[in-house]
N, C-alpha and C positions, 0 to 999 in steps of 0.2 A: 875637850869632850871626846871620850873614847870612840873610835870608829869614824868620827866626822872626817870628811874628805874621801872616804871610801866610795867605791862605785857600786850602785845598786840597780838591778834590773827589776822592774815591776811588771809582772805578766798577769793580766786579767782581761777577759773578753768583755767586761763591762767597763766602757771608757770612763764613766764617772767615778767608779771605784779606783781604777788604775791611776787616773789623773789626780784624784784626791790624795792617794797614798804618795804619789810622786811629789806633790806639792809639800806635804808634811815632811818628807825626808829631805827635800831641798832646803826647807826652812831651818833644818837642823844641821846643815853643812855637808850633806851628802851629794855626790854627783849621781844623777838619776837618768835612766833611759826607760821608756815605756814600750811595751809590746802588747798587742791585743790578741795574739794567737801564738801558739808554741812555734809554729813555722816562722813567724816574724821574729820571735825571740832568738831562734837559732841563727837567723841571718844577722841579727844585731850582735850576738855574742861572737860571731866569726870575726868581726872587726872591732869590737869593743868588749873586752872580757871583764865582766863585773867581779867584785869581791863576794857579792851576795845576790841571790835572786829570790824575790818574794813571788811565789807561784800559786795561782788559783788552781785547784784540782780539776774542777769541772769546766773544761774547755772544749770547743768544737774541734773536730779532727783529733790531733794528738792531745790526750789529756795531760794534766799536770804531773801525775805519777810517772807516766811514760817519759815526759820531758825531763823530770828529775833524774831518771835512769840515764838518759842520754847525756845530761849535764855531768853526772858523776863519772861516767865513762870517758868523756871527751874533755872535760874541764875540771879535773880533780881539785884545783885550787879554789874553785868557786863554791861557796857555801850556799845553802838554800833553806827557805822556810816555806812549807806548803800550807795553804789556807783553803778552807772550804766552808760553805754555808749549807751543804747537802749531807744528809745522814747516809746516803748511799755510797759514800766514799770508802766505807769499811770493806766493801767487796774489792775495790781497787787495791787497797792496802794488803788484803789477804792474798790476792793474786801476785802482787809484787814480792811479798814475803816468801811465797813458794819458789820464787826465782832468786832468793837470797838478798833481797833489798828490803830493809826495814826503814820506815819513815814515820815521823810524827806529823800530825796535821793539827793546826790550830783552827778553832772554830771562827767563822765569820758571822757577824761582824766582830772584830776585835778592837778594843780601845786603842787609839793611836799611841798613847803613852806606854801601854804595855808592849806594843809592837816595837816602839823605839827602844825600850829597855831590852827586849829579846835580841834585837839587831845589834845593839851595843855589846851585849854579852857574847854573841857569836863572833863579832868582828874583833873583839878584844881591844888591844891597845892602840889600834889605828889602822890606817890603810897599808896594804902590802906595798913594798917598794916596787918601783917601775924601772925597767932598764931600757 
């Protein structure tokens, strides 16, 4: 299975959403960590660098777009997918674009099979090598 065995960070402030996504990805062979805030995710990444982060945009404190910028700058090997159930995320995207950051946001809720397919496509042929 392409990408299986890769490391995924799920970041969502709604525990039932984060935990459900984590369970789905674990059932498909991924190693998963969950964070319920961007600040917690930053602490997790410092000791456990994922191959991909699934990031909710609307978070308390640092939002998902701000987190994605930090991720791009500090962990360029980590891919990410932004997810949002709010239409107001367009303003965050426009603000990020003014600073040179272009992001795609998937609508929530997204069907798990579609998310799995997107993740497989992003991760390609499998997990990165570890040294």
